[in-house]
DRENMARVEX-255353 format. One record per residue (C-alpha): residue number from 1; residue in three letters; x negated, y negated, z negated. Coordinates in nm, 3 decimals, decimal comma, padded with zeros to 5 digits. Layout:
<site pos="NUM" code="ALA" east="X" north="Y" up="Z"/>
...
//
This chain:
<site pos="1" code="MET" east="-07,280" north="-16,480" up="02,819"/>
<site pos="2" code="ASN" east="-07,017" north="-16,759" up="02,792"/>
<site pos="3" code="THR" east="-06,783" north="-16,808" up="03,058"/>
<site pos="4" code="LEU" east="-06,661" north="-17,138" up="03,172"/>
<site pos="5" code="VAL" east="-06,296" north="-17,198" up="03,238"/>
<site pos="6" code="GLU" east="-06,183" north="-17,428" up="03,493"/>
<site pos="7" code="ASP" east="-05,976" north="-17,717" up="03,360"/>
<site pos="8" code="GLU" east="-05,762" north="-17,934" up="03,539"/>
<site pos="9" code="GLU" east="-06,061" north="-18,196" up="03,625"/>
<site pos="10" code="LEU" east="-06,250" north="-17,957" up="03,741"/>
<site pos="11" code="LYS" east="-06,035" north="-17,799" up="03,971"/>
<site pos="12" code="ARG" east="-05,959" north="-18,176" up="04,113"/>
<site pos="13" code="LEU" east="-06,315" north="-18,237" up="04,172"/>
<site pos="14" code="ARG" east="-06,359" north="-17,856" up="04,317"/>
<site pos="15" code="ALA" east="-06,040" north="-17,970" up="04,565"/>
<site pos="16" code="MET" east="-06,226" north="-18,279" up="04,669"/>
<site pos="17" code="ALA" east="-06,537" north="-18,099" up="04,747"/>
<site pos="18" code="ASP" east="-06,387" north="-17,855" up="04,944"/>
<site pos="19" code="GLY" east="-06,169" north="-18,112" up="05,155"/>
<site pos="20" code="SER" east="-05,851" north="-17,987" up="05,040"/>
<site pos="21" code="ARG" east="-05,760" north="-18,313" up="04,871"/>
<site pos="22" code="PRO" east="-05,897" north="-18,675" up="04,934"/>
<site pos="23" code="PHE" east="-06,222" north="-18,840" up="04,774"/>
<site pos="24" code="GLU" east="-06,165" north="-19,069" up="04,465"/>
<site pos="25" code="SER" east="-06,436" north="-19,244" up="04,304"/>
<site pos="26" code="SER" east="-06,490" north="-19,223" up="03,945"/>
<site pos="27" code="GLY" east="-06,659" north="-19,458" up="03,733"/>
<site pos="28" code="LEU" east="-06,777" north="-19,167" up="03,468"/>
<site pos="29" code="TRP" east="-06,880" north="-18,909" up="03,731"/>
<site pos="30" code="GLU" east="-07,063" north="-19,155" up="03,944"/>
<site pos="31" code="ARG" east="-07,229" north="-19,246" up="03,633"/>
<site pos="32" code="LEU" east="-07,373" north="-18,915" up="03,557"/>
<site pos="33" code="ALA" east="-07,455" north="-18,817" up="03,960"/>
<site pos="34" code="SER" east="-07,679" north="-19,119" up="03,902"/>
<site pos="35" code="LEU" east="-07,871" north="-18,956" up="03,648"/>
<site pos="36" code="ASP" east="-08,243" north="-18,781" up="03,703"/>
<site pos="37" code="LEU" east="-08,230" north="-18,429" up="03,782"/>
<site pos="38" code="LYS" east="-08,383" north="-18,339" up="03,418"/>
<site pos="39" code="GLU" east="-08,107" north="-18,570" up="03,267"/>
<site pos="40" code="ILE" east="-07,831" north="-18,381" up="03,462"/>
<site pos="41" code="MET" east="-08,011" north="-18,030" up="03,355"/>
<site pos="42" code="ARG" east="-07,953" north="-18,106" up="02,997"/>
<site pos="43" code="LEU" east="-07,608" north="-18,185" up="03,018"/>
<site pos="44" code="PRO" east="-07,356" north="-17,893" up="02,932"/>
<site pos="45" code="ALA" east="-07,279" north="-17,669" up="03,173"/>
<site pos="46" code="ARG" east="-06,923" north="-17,791" up="03,248"/>
<site pos="47" code="ALA" east="-07,054" north="-18,132" up="03,298"/>
<site pos="48" code="ARG" east="-07,303" north="-18,003" up="03,537"/>
<site pos="49" code="LEU" east="-07,083" north="-17,833" up="03,740"/>
<site pos="50" code="ALA" east="-06,824" north="-18,119" up="03,750"/>
<site pos="51" code="VAL" east="-07,155" north="-18,355" up="03,868"/>
<site pos="52" code="GLY" east="-07,200" north="-18,094" up="04,142"/>
<site pos="53" code="TYR" east="-06,846" north="-18,095" up="04,265"/>
<site pos="54" code="TYR" east="-06,838" north="-18,464" up="04,226"/>
<site pos="55" code="THR" east="-07,163" north="-18,515" up="04,450"/>
<site pos="56" code="ALA" east="-07,018" north="-18,251" up="04,721"/>
<site pos="57" code="ALA" east="-06,729" north="-18,456" up="04,731"/>
<site pos="58" code="LYS" east="-06,898" north="-18,790" up="04,747"/>
<site pos="59" code="ARG" east="-07,121" north="-18,642" up="05,046"/>
<site pos="60" code="ARG" east="-06,839" north="-18,463" up="05,235"/>
<site pos="61" code="ALA" east="-06,643" north="-18,772" up="05,235"/>
<site pos="62" code="GLY" east="-06,947" north="-18,986" up="05,371"/>
<site pos="63" code="GLN" east="-06,983" north="-18,724" up="05,653"/>
<site pos="64" code="LEU" east="-06,628" north="-18,756" up="05,726"/>
<site pos="65" code="ARG" east="-06,644" north="-19,161" up="05,766"/>
<site pos="66" code="GLU" east="-06,955" north="-19,129" up="06,005"/>
<site pos="67" code="VAL" east="-06,782" north="-18,862" up="06,222"/>
<site pos="68" code="ALA" east="-06,441" north="-19,090" up="06,250"/>
//
């Protein structure tokens, strides 16, 4: 079993997803998040996790805009 170690980019994306850091749009993650689920599942584990964090952060930012 391989262990995934969070680098600075994953930590930044996780912080945006949990709301402790403001959302910042990123072209790379935006492009990867727009892929079909089948294509996302073919990505390496780190990229899949990053796409999940980015998607959660984007959704959270959108919800906060709706409330405000």
